[in-house]
N, CA and C atoms as an extended XYZ file, in Angstrom:
318
Properties=species:S:1:pos:R:3:atomname:S:1:resname:S:1:resid:I:1 pbc="F F F"
N      -123.077       59.908       64.895 N   MET     1
C      -122.874       59.427       63.584 CA  MET     1
C      -121.436       59.786       63.137 C   MET     1
N      -120.861       60.547       63.448 N   LYS     2
C      -119.476       61.196       63.171 CA  LYS     2
C      -118.475       60.340       64.374 C   LYS     2
N      -119.105       60.356       65.112 N   ARG     3
C      -118.121       59.412       66.172 CA  ARG     3
C      -117.790       57.698       65.513 C   ARG     3
N      -119.461       57.271       64.918 N   HIS     4
C      -118.862       55.881       64.460 CA  HIS     4
C      -117.802       56.226       63.143 C   HIS     4
N      -117.974       56.813       62.518 N   ALA     5
C      -117.145       57.177       61.160 CA  ALA     5
C      -115.826       56.903       61.965 C   ALA     5
N      -115.433       57.671       62.382 N   VAL     6
C      -114.045       58.052       62.964 CA  VAL     6
C      -113.490       56.670       63.520 C   VAL     6
N      -114.155       56.173       64.273 N   ALA     7
C      -113.664       54.845       65.099 CA  ALA     7
C      -113.277       53.926       63.688 C   ALA     7
N      -114.336       53.634       62.725 N   CYS     8
C      -114.453       53.061       61.714 CA  CYS     8
C      -112.784       53.238       60.903 C   CYS     8
N      -112.817       54.800       60.722 N   SER     9
C      -111.583       55.122       59.923 CA  SER     9
C      -110.360       54.527       60.813 C   SER     9
N      -110.105       54.795       61.989 N   LEU    10
C      -109.386       54.050       62.877 CA  LEU    10
C      -109.058       52.853       62.954 C   LEU    10
N      -110.134       52.411       63.027 N   THR    11
C      -109.936       50.648       62.899 CA  THR    11
C      -109.412       50.008       61.641 C   THR    11
N      -109.785       50.522       60.649 N   LEU    12
C      -109.593       50.210       59.362 CA  LEU    12
C      -107.775       50.742       58.902 C   LEU    12
N      -107.627       52.045       59.864 N   THR    13
C      -106.223       52.156       59.327 CA  THR    13
C      -105.350       51.229       60.530 C   THR    13
N      -105.698       51.069       61.462 N   THR    14
C      -104.885       50.062       61.785 CA  THR    14
C      -105.010       48.677       61.461 C   THR    14
N      -105.771       47.960       61.111 N   ALA    15
C      -105.916       46.933       60.515 CA  ALA    15
C      -105.040       46.954       58.918 C   ALA    15
N      -104.864       47.764       58.579 N   ILE    16
C      -103.912       48.163       57.326 CA  ILE    16
C      -102.707       48.111       57.569 C   ILE    16
N      -102.515       48.839       58.694 N   TRP    17
C      -100.683       49.044       58.720 CA  TRP    17
C      -100.268       48.166       59.811 C   TRP    17
N      -100.945       47.650       60.488 N   THR    18
C      -100.582       46.666       61.820 CA  THR    18
C       -99.849       45.474       61.455 C   THR    18
N      -100.339       44.680       60.224 N   PRO    19
C       -99.692       43.652       59.785 CA  PRO    19
C       -98.311       44.076       59.368 C   PRO    19
N       -97.765       44.733       58.267 N   VAL    20
C       -96.513       45.352       57.980 CA  VAL    20
C       -95.790       45.678       58.979 C   VAL    20
N       -96.005       46.459       59.840 N   ASP    21
C       -95.572       47.104       60.656 CA  ASP    21
C       -94.900       45.664       61.580 C   ASP    21
N       -95.983       44.987       62.084 N   ALA    22
C       -95.554       43.383       62.740 CA  ALA    22
C       -94.777       42.633       62.045 C   ALA    22
N       -94.363       42.984       60.864 N   ILE    23
C       -93.868       41.658       60.066 CA  ILE    23
C       -92.184       42.343       60.050 C   ILE    23
N       -91.953       43.575       59.906 N   ALA    24
C       -90.815       44.127       60.015 CA  ALA    24
C       -90.360       44.005       61.606 C   ALA    24
N       -91.188       44.679       62.503 N   ALA    25
C       -90.791       44.264       63.857 CA  ALA    25
C       -90.367       42.810       64.529 C   ALA    25
N       -91.006       42.078       63.815 N   ASP    26
C       -90.563       40.470       63.972 CA  ASP    26
C       -89.253       40.447       63.333 C   ASP    26
N       -89.277       40.876       62.398 N   ARG    27
C       -87.787       40.527       61.742 CA  ARG    27
C       -86.514       41.338       62.499 C   ARG    27
N       -86.950       42.790       62.609 N   ALA    28
C       -85.673       43.241       63.547 CA  ALA    28
C       -85.505       42.658       65.033 C   ALA    28
N       -86.528       42.274       65.816 N   PHE    29
C       -86.402       41.623       66.601 CA  PHE    29
C       -85.711       40.371       66.430 C   PHE    29
N       -85.717       39.321       65.816 N   GLY    30
C       -85.309       38.441       65.489 CA  GLY    30
C       -83.677       38.841       65.146 C   GLY    30
N       -83.545       39.773       64.439 N   GLU    31
C       -82.024       39.907       64.196 CA  GLU    31
C       -81.543       40.401       65.280 C   GLU    31
N       -82.216       41.025       66.247 N   TYR    32
C       -81.778       41.195       67.736 CA  TYR    32
C       -81.528       40.074       68.201 C   TYR    32
N       -82.275       38.842       68.698 N   LEU    33
C       -82.030       37.785       69.378 CA  LEU    33
C       -81.278       37.206       68.787 C   LEU    33
N       -80.846       37.211       67.767 N   SER    34
C       -80.142       36.230       66.768 CA  SER    34
C       -78.468       35.633       67.372 C   SER    34
N       -78.029       36.565       68.232 N   SER    35
C       -76.654       36.922       67.980 CA  SER    35
C       -76.283       35.554       68.755 C   SER    35
N       -77.200       34.900       69.809 N   GLU    36
C       -76.676       33.628       70.268 CA  GLU    36
C       -76.697       32.692       69.467 C   GLU    36
N       -77.867       32.748       68.322 N   CYS    37
C       -77.786       31.564       67.148 CA  CYS    37
C       -76.564       31.353       66.466 C   CYS    37
N       -75.954       32.743       66.007 N   VAL    38
C       -74.935       32.717       64.907 CA  VAL    38
C       -73.474       32.696       65.834 C   VAL    38
N       -73.888       32.486       67.190 N   THR    39
C       -72.747       32.122       67.700 CA  THR    39
C       -72.098       30.787       66.939 C   THR    39
N       -72.964       29.714       66.995 N   CYS    40
C       -72.923       28.421       66.301 CA  CYS    40
C       -73.230       28.192       64.576 C   CYS    40
N       -74.333       28.688       64.310 N   HIS    41
C       -74.753       28.689       63.336 CA  HIS    41
C       -74.474       29.737       62.231 C   HIS    41
N       -73.632       29.682       61.658 N   GLN    42
C       -73.012       30.440       60.327 CA  GLN    42
C       -74.034       31.193       59.772 C   GLN    42
N       -73.789       33.064       60.049 N   LEU    43
C       -74.777       33.486       58.662 CA  LEU    43
C       -74.293       33.053       57.447 C   LEU    43
N       -73.160       32.731       57.058 N   SER    44
C       -72.873       32.204       55.606 CA  SER    44
C       -73.721       31.271       55.364 C   SER    44
N       -74.058       30.361       56.143 N   GLY    45
C       -74.781       29.131       55.818 CA  GLY    45
C       -73.870       27.717       55.438 C   GLY    45
N       -72.880       27.978       55.606 N   ARG    46
C       -71.837       27.200       55.380 CA  ARG    46
C       -72.132       26.218       56.211 C   ARG    46
N       -71.899       24.726       56.203 N   TYR    47
C       -72.272       23.888       57.445 CA  TYR    47
C       -70.804       23.279       57.902 C   TYR    47
N       -70.350       23.440       58.825 N   GLU    48
C       -69.658       23.098       59.749 CA  GLU    48
C       -69.442       21.887       61.036 C   GLU    48
N       -70.774       21.036       60.501 N   GLY    49
C       -70.781       20.380       61.782 CA  GLY    49
C       -72.390       20.786       62.046 C   GLY    49
N       -72.542       21.929       62.174 N   ILE    50
C       -73.847       22.501       63.063 CA  ILE    50
C       -74.689       23.381       61.191 C   ILE    50
N       -75.613       22.589       61.334 N   PRO    51
C       -76.488       22.695       60.211 CA  PRO    51
C       -76.889       24.479       60.500 C   PRO    51
N       -76.665       24.583       59.039 N   PRO    52
C       -77.274       26.289       58.707 CA  PRO    52
C       -78.704       26.226       58.809 C   PRO    52
N       -79.159       27.760       59.472 N   ILE    53
C       -80.471       27.803       59.488 CA  ILE    53
C       -80.854       29.299       58.848 C   ILE    53
N       -79.822       29.593       57.486 N   VAL    54
C       -80.484       30.810       56.991 CA  VAL    54
C       -81.417       30.198       55.746 C   VAL    54
N       -82.458       31.061       55.483 N   GLY    55
C       -83.190       30.774       54.651 CA  GLY    55
C       -84.118       29.470       55.059 C   GLY    55
N       -84.543       29.243       55.902 N   TRP    56
C       -85.235       28.114       56.535 CA  TRP    56
C       -86.790       28.810       56.118 C   TRP    56
N       -87.726       28.324       55.855 N   PRO    57
C       -89.085       28.937       55.499 CA  PRO    57
C       -89.506       28.726       57.615 C   PRO    57
N       -90.395       29.883       57.584 N   GLU    58
C       -90.257       30.304       58.898 CA  GLU    58
C       -90.964       28.588       59.778 C   GLU    58
N       -92.246       28.294       58.755 N   PRO    59
C       -93.002       27.107       60.019 CA  PRO    59
C       -92.102       26.139       60.139 C   PRO    59
N       -91.000       25.961       59.204 N   ILE    60
C       -89.793       24.531       59.433 CA  ILE    60
C       -89.247       25.008       60.494 C   ILE    60
N       -88.906       26.082       60.681 N   PHE    61
C       -88.034       26.994       61.987 CA  PHE    61
C       -88.985       26.526       63.107 C   PHE    61
N       -90.047       27.427       62.998 N   ILE    62
C       -90.855       27.314       64.520 CA  ILE    62
C       -91.118       25.803       64.769 C   ILE    62
N       -91.749       24.870       63.610 N   GLU    63
C       -91.382       23.161       64.372 CA  GLU    63
C       -90.323       22.727       64.888 C   GLU    63
N       -89.402       23.050       64.222 N   ALA    64
C       -87.881       22.430       64.745 CA  ALA    64
C       -87.974       22.956       66.187 C   ALA    64
N       -88.054       24.623       66.567 N   MET    65
C       -87.936       24.846       67.698 CA  MET    65
C       -89.020       23.875       68.973 C   MET    65
N       -90.046       24.167       68.302 N   GLN    66
C       -91.015       23.180       69.083 CA  GLN    66
C       -90.615       21.451       69.610 C   GLN    66
N       -90.166       21.141       68.792 N   ASP    67
C       -89.484       19.776       68.613 CA  ASP    67
C       -88.911       20.003       69.684 C   ASP    67
N       -87.750       20.752       69.685 N   TYR    68
C       -86.459       20.880       70.853 CA  TYR    68
C       -87.248       21.079       72.073 C   TYR    68
N       -88.285       21.994       72.235 N   ARG    69
C       -88.923       21.909       73.679 CA  ARG    69
C       -89.655       20.950       74.423 C   ARG    69
N       -90.088       20.166       73.095 N   GLN    70
C       -91.131       18.971       73.642 CA  GLN    70
C       -90.470       17.883       73.568 C   GLN    70
N       -88.657       17.679       73.301 N   LYS    71
C       -87.851       16.838       73.441 CA  LYS    71
C       -88.228       15.993       72.564 C   LYS    71
N       -88.708       16.277       71.166 N   LYS    72
C       -88.992       15.480       70.293 CA  LYS    72
C       -87.671       15.158       69.348 C   LYS    72
N       -86.636       16.042       69.498 N   ARG    73
C       -85.471       16.232       69.049 CA  ARG    73
C       -84.127       16.083       69.795 C   ARG    73
N       -83.250       15.116       69.845 N   ASP    74
C       -82.480       14.983       70.663 CA  ASP    74
C       -81.154       15.655       70.730 C   ASP    74
N       -81.259       16.933       71.095 N   ASN    75
C       -79.906       17.941       71.357 CA  ASN    75
C       -79.741       18.733       72.805 C   ASN    75
N       -79.499       18.481       73.714 N   PRO    76
C       -79.317       19.175       74.861 CA  PRO    76
C       -79.318       20.739       74.804 C   PRO    76
N       -78.077       21.085       73.780 N   ILE    77
C       -78.082       22.512       73.722 CA  ILE    77
C       -79.369       23.354       73.321 C   ILE    77
N       -79.677       22.804       72.277 N   MET    78
C       -80.938       23.035       71.241 CA  MET    78
C       -82.168       23.096       72.098 C   MET    78
N       -82.097       22.175       73.273 N   GLN    79
C       -83.874       22.006       73.874 CA  GLN    79
C       -83.259       22.971       75.324 C   GLN    79
N       -82.162       23.310       75.860 N   THR    80
C       -81.840       24.066       76.617 CA  THR    80
C       -82.365       25.636       75.885 C   THR    80
N       -81.839       25.798       74.893 N   VAL    81
C       -82.138       27.408       74.070 CA  VAL    81
C       -83.787       27.455       73.543 C   VAL    81
N       -84.076       26.624       73.230 N   ALA    82
C       -85.745       26.429       72.890 CA  ALA    82
C       -86.275       27.239       74.086 C   ALA    82
N       -86.036       26.355       75.305 N   ASP    83
C       -86.822       26.373       76.278 CA  ASP    83
C       -86.681       27.698       77.032 C   ASP    83
N       -85.684       28.462       76.799 N   ARG    84
C       -85.819       29.751       77.143 CA  ARG    84
C       -86.672       30.681       76.090 C   ARG    84
N       -86.858       30.596       75.486 N   LEU    85
C       -87.463       31.317       74.055 CA  LEU    85
C       -89.052       31.208       74.440 C   LEU    85
N       -89.712       32.455       74.469 N   SER    86
C       -90.609       32.202       74.088 CA  SER    86
C       -91.858       32.166       72.875 C   SER    86
N       -92.869       32.032       72.562 N   PRO    87
C       -93.333       31.587       71.078 CA  PRO    87
C       -93.177       33.074       70.496 C   PRO    87
N       -93.183       34.254       70.985 N   GLU    88
C       -92.979       35.430       70.173 CA  GLU    88
C       -91.332       35.452       69.914 C   GLU    88
N       -90.312       34.883       70.773 N   GLU    89
C       -89.094       34.930       70.320 CA  GLU    89
C       -88.867       34.384       69.249 C   GLU    89
N       -89.640       33.028       69.181 N   ILE    90
C       -89.382       31.906       68.416 CA  ILE    90
C       -89.416       32.421       66.623 C   ILE    90
N       -90.953       33.236       66.662 N   ALA    91
C       -91.518       33.728       65.429 CA  ALA    91
C       -90.849       34.740       64.774 C   ALA    91
N       -90.329       35.388       66.031 N   ALA    92
C       -89.313       36.441       65.393 CA  ALA    92
C       -87.796       35.778       64.954 C   ALA    92
N       -87.468       34.898       65.468 N   LEU    93
C       -86.174       34.592       64.916 CA  LEU    93
C       -86.661       33.815       63.814 C   LEU    93
N       -87.788       33.252       63.721 N   ALA    94
C       -87.764       32.221       62.312 CA  ALA    94
C       -88.042       33.568       61.079 C   ALA    94
N       -88.754       34.615       61.442 N   ALA    95
C       -89.302       35.632       60.667 CA  ALA    95
C       -87.445       36.203       59.981 C   ALA    95
N       -86.599       36.295       60.855 N   TYR    96
C       -85.160       37.157       60.783 CA  TYR    96
C       -85.077       35.790       59.603 C   TYR    96
N       -84.918       34.382       60.365 N   PHE    97
C       -83.309       33.845       59.411 CA  PHE    97
C       -84.137       33.303       58.290 C   PHE    97
N       -85.414       33.356       57.939 N   GLY    98
C       -86.326       33.016       57.203 CA  GLY    98
C       -86.416       34.346       55.815 C   GLY    98
N       -86.102       35.181       56.445 N   SER    99
C       -85.446       36.502       55.447 CA  SER    99
C       -84.021       36.453       54.890 C   SER    99
N       -83.428       35.791       55.461 N   LEU   100
C       -81.801       35.449       54.440 CA  LEU   100
C       -82.172       34.715       53.570 C   LEU   100
N       -81.179       35.165       52.659 N   PRO   101
C       -80.813       34.497       51.472 CA  PRO   101
C       -80.176       32.823       51.421 C   PRO   101
N       -80.782       31.750       51.862 N   ALA   102
C       -80.080       30.372       51.712 CA  ALA   102
C       -79.121       30.081       50.738 C   ALA   102
N       -77.948       29.821       51.102 N   VAL   103
C       -76.955       29.380       50.519 CA  VAL   103
C       -77.247       28.047       49.879 C   VAL   103
N       -76.630       27.933       48.858 N   SER   104
C       -76.887       26.530       48.119 CA  SER   104
C       -75.676       25.862       48.833 C   SER   104
N       -75.389       24.263       48.881 N   ALA   105
C       -74.560       23.876       49.236 CA  ALA   105
C       -73.853       23.390       48.410 C   ALA   105
N       -72.495       23.456       48.768 N   LYS   106
C       -71.157       23.262       47.834 CA  LYS   106
C       -70.514       21.876       48.232 C   LYS   106
């Protein structure tokens, strides 16, 4: 009986803490991966021929990257970048860029 209580306690603790830790880890991993992205997409959010990606909602970012992978969006550079990224890396980048404040167009 005691063993079962300890197992349940550990399971509940893991269930409570894992989502928060996973979100933080994804953002941190996304920030780590973002160096290639910000070579072209400016962190300032300014548009100088290349669309800004800061402040994008995560589902929109993920959908765009999936569209590049499936060649639904026509941009050879982005298709190549998206092809190299795993779904976990795309999700991490989405979490990072989505956490940055969007810049209003001027």
